[in-house]
KESE-840695 format. One record per residue: residue number from 1; residue in three letters; x, y, z of N, C-alpha, C in turn. Coordinates in steps of 0.001 Angstrom, whole numbers, padded with zeros to 6 digits, always signed. Layout:
// residues N
R   seq   type       nxx       nyy       nzz      caxx      cayy      cazz       cxx       cyy       czz
R   NUM    Ala         X         Y         Z         X         Y         Z         X         Y         Z
...
END
This chain:
// residues 75
R   seq   type       nxx       nyy       nzz      caxx      cayy      cazz       cxx       cyy       czz
R     1    Met   +010285   -027556   -117689   +010532   -026636   -116646   +010718   -026360   -115367
R     2    Ile   +011532   -025448   -114552   +012463   -025071   -113741   +011582   -024344   -112783
R     3    Thr   +011575   -024633   -111746   +010673   -023800   -110788   +011766   -023145   -109839
R     4    Val   +011638   -022055   -109580   +012665   -021246   -108696   +011664   -020326   -107348
R     5    Leu   +012120   -020472   -106373   +011216   -020575   -105007   +011863   -019242   -104593
R     6    Ala   +011228   -017886   -104575   +012109   -016896   -104282   +011124   -015832   -102359
R     7    Leu   +012458   -016137   -101649   +011467   -016727   -100224   +012080   -015300   -099225
R     8    Gly   +011056   -014361   -099171   +011956   -013206   -098656   +010891   -011851   -098287
R     9    Asp   +011370   -010451   -097786   +010581   -009847   -097248   +009893   -009062   -098247
R    10    Ser   +009944   -007927   -097644   +009140   -006623   -098899   +010065   -006402   -099838
R    11    Leu   +011446   -006313   -100409   +011884   -007023   -101168   +011583   -007469   -101991
R    12    Thr   +011538   -008861   -101767   +011221   -010089   -102414   +009533   -009987   -103157
R    13    Ala   +008749   -009720   -102020   +007330   -008839   -102431   +007141   -008161   -103507
R    14    Gly   +007721   -007122   -103349   +007571   -006045   -104141   +006633   -004907   -103664
R    15    Tyr   +007226   -004845   -102687   +005818   -003957   -101691   +006600   -001959   -102210
R    16    Gly   +005380   -001619   -102232   +004943   -000574   -103019   +005349   +000160   -104812
R    17    Leu   +006246   -001155   -104988   +005680   -001305   -106824   +004200   -002319   -107141
R    18    Ala   +004727   -001828   -108589   +003562   -002430   -109383   +003706   -004160   -109668
R    19    Pro   +002754   -005181   -109763   +003541   -006627   -109409   +004042   -006413   -110935
R    20    Glu   +004291   -006164   -111970   +004826   -006003   -113226   +006503   -006074   -112294
R    21    Asp   +006520   -004819   -111655   +008125   -004439   -111252   +008879   -005161   -110216
R    22    Ser   +007793   -005916   -109792   +008840   -007194   -108343   +009681   -007827   -108913
R    23    Phe   +010490   -008187   -107938   +011882   -008759   -108178   +011576   -009578   -109028
R    24    Ala   +010712   -010699   -108365   +010422   -012270   -108899   +009303   -012372   -110147
R    25    Leu   +009035   -011403   -110500   +008714   -011040   -112070   +009406   -010822   -113230
R    26    Arg   +010559   -010366   -112592   +011643   -009608   -113913   +012511   -010307   -113520
R    27    Leu   +012593   -011616   -112411   +013563   -012104   -112777   +013121   -013456   -113738
R    28    Glu   +012036   -013839   -113455   +011370   -015387   -114831   +011208   -014139   -115545
R    29    Gln   +011509   -013242   -116100   +011277   -013030   -117566   +012803   -013095   -118113
R    30    Ala   +014026   -012301   -117077   +015167   -011796   -117731   +015496   -013744   -117703
R    31    Leu   +015223   -014504   -117092   +016152   -015915   -116703   +014904   -016700   -117928
R    32    Asn   +013772   -016142   -118399   +013533   -016647   -119524   +013467   -016339   -121388
R    33    Lys   +014677   -014898   -120866   +014931   -015004   -122486   +015727   -015728   -122653
R    34    Gly   +015868   -016276   -124131   +016728   -017311   -124941   +015923   -018219   -125193
R    35    Gly   +014308   -018207   -124766   +013874   -019443   -124795   +013576   -020675   -123582
R    36    Arg   +014288   -020359   -122741   +013888   -021008   -121288   +013013   -021036   -120864
R    37    Thr   +012378   -022031   -120252   +011018   -021974   -119534   +011587   -022177   -117739
R    38    Ile   +011608   -021094   -117509   +012059   -021157   -115772   +010257   -020191   -115157
R    39    Arg   +010258   -020577   -114041   +009040   -020224   -113066   +009410   -019617   -112079
R    40    Val   +009131   -018041   -111530   +009528   -018035   -110386   +008807   -017676   -109241
R    41    Ile   +008117   -018091   -108513   +007558   -018002   -107636   +007301   -016893   -106375
R    42    Asn   +006443   -016504   -106392   +006974   -014939   -105246   +006540   -015676   -104069
R    43    Ala   +007605   -015660   -103126   +006951   -015938   -101585   +007330   -015188   -101065
R    44    Gly   +007428   -013484   -101018   +007470   -012270   -100135   +006448   -012176   -099167
R    45    Val   +006436   -011792   -098544   +005838   -011066   -097825   +006714   -009583   -096644
R    46    Ser   +005888   -009218   -096700   +006701   -007688   -096895   +006433   -007935   -095092
R    47    Gly   +007470   -007407   -094535   +007689   -006617   -092490   +008468   -008545   -092099
R    48    Asp   +008469   -009886   -093275   +008773   -011081   -092632   +010715   -010947   -092091
R    49    Thr   +010690   -012251   -091719   +011816   -011985   -090480   +012590   -013251   -090906
R    50    Thr   +013237   -013764   -090706   +014085   -015081   -090429   +012951   -015643   -090310
R    51    Leu   +012916   -016138   -089107   +012362   -017216   -088477   +011028   -016890   -089036
R    52    Asp   +009978   -016169   -088548   +008611   -016063   -090417   +008894   -016642   -091372
R    53    Gly   +009946   -016623   -092403   +010715   -017736   -093773   +010334   -018845   -093284
R    54    Leu   +011431   -019137   -091950   +011682   -020308   -091387   +009942   -021207   -091391
R    55    Arg   +008942   -020477   -090467   +007904   -020997   -090457   +006897   -021681   -091931
R    56    Arg   +006887   -020919   -092986   +006258   -020922   -093952   +006891   -021870   -095027
R    57    Leu   +008199   -022040   -094385   +009139   -023171   -095285   +008869   -024253   -095738
R    58    Asp   +007945   -025405   -095015   +007071   -026179   -095738   +006274   -026077   -096090
R    59    Gly   +005410   -024948   -096156   +004364   -024923   -096696   +004573   -024648   -098542
R    60    Leu   +006092   -023844   -098090   +006445   -023442   -099488   +007317   -023736   -100862
R    61    Leu   +007503   -025437   -100025   +008543   -026515   -100481   +007142   -027661   -101528
R    62    Gln   +006487   -027706   -100504   +005389   -028152   -101518   +005780   -028127   -102955
R    63    His   +005454   -026683   -102656   +006156   -026276   -105316   +007219   -027374   -105681
R    64    Arg   +007559   -027845   -104781   +008884   -028751   -105062   +009597   -027555   -105842
R    65    Pro   +010563   -026828   -105549   +011265   -025486   -106606   +012262   -026878   -106689
R    66    Asp   +013291   -026733   -107275   +014219   -026473   -108281   +015247   -025823   -107360
R    67    Leu   +015346   -024542   -106712   +016357   -024266   -106769   +015657   -022788   -105708
R    68    Val   +015772   -022359   -104344   +015427   -021377   -103983   +016518   -019990   -103160
R    69    Ile   +016143   -018878   -103558   +016694   -017636   -103320   +015785   -016906   -101654
R    70    Val   +016432   -017074   -100723   +016459   -016442   -099507   +017047   -015739   -099237
R    71    Glu   +015343   -014312   -099265   +016416   -012814   -098533   +015806   -012027   -097782
R    72    Leu   +016083   -012582   -096017   +015556   -012333   -095085   +015647   -011157   -093944
R    73    Gly   +015681   -010535   -093402   +016284   -009617   -092370   +016172   -010657   -091129
R    74    Pro   +016794   -010185   -090072   +016623   -010621   -088578   +014947   -011022   -088191
R    75    Gln   +015734   -011442   -086987   +014128   -011852   -085967   +013727   -010261   -085634
END
């Protein structure tokens, strides 16, 4: 299985959306078409800045992702 970590702010978290409409879930669904097995971890937190994401990164890397997508605003 391939693991993708989506680290970001409210856009990644899916703030204001139904869970099934979040970026991470929709990305996972799109990547798994055709029989692949890819897991996307939604590490989005509304209001996070680049510094907040950096502070959380070590803990998130314990998931041992194969790929990390970063979507964060400035400090």
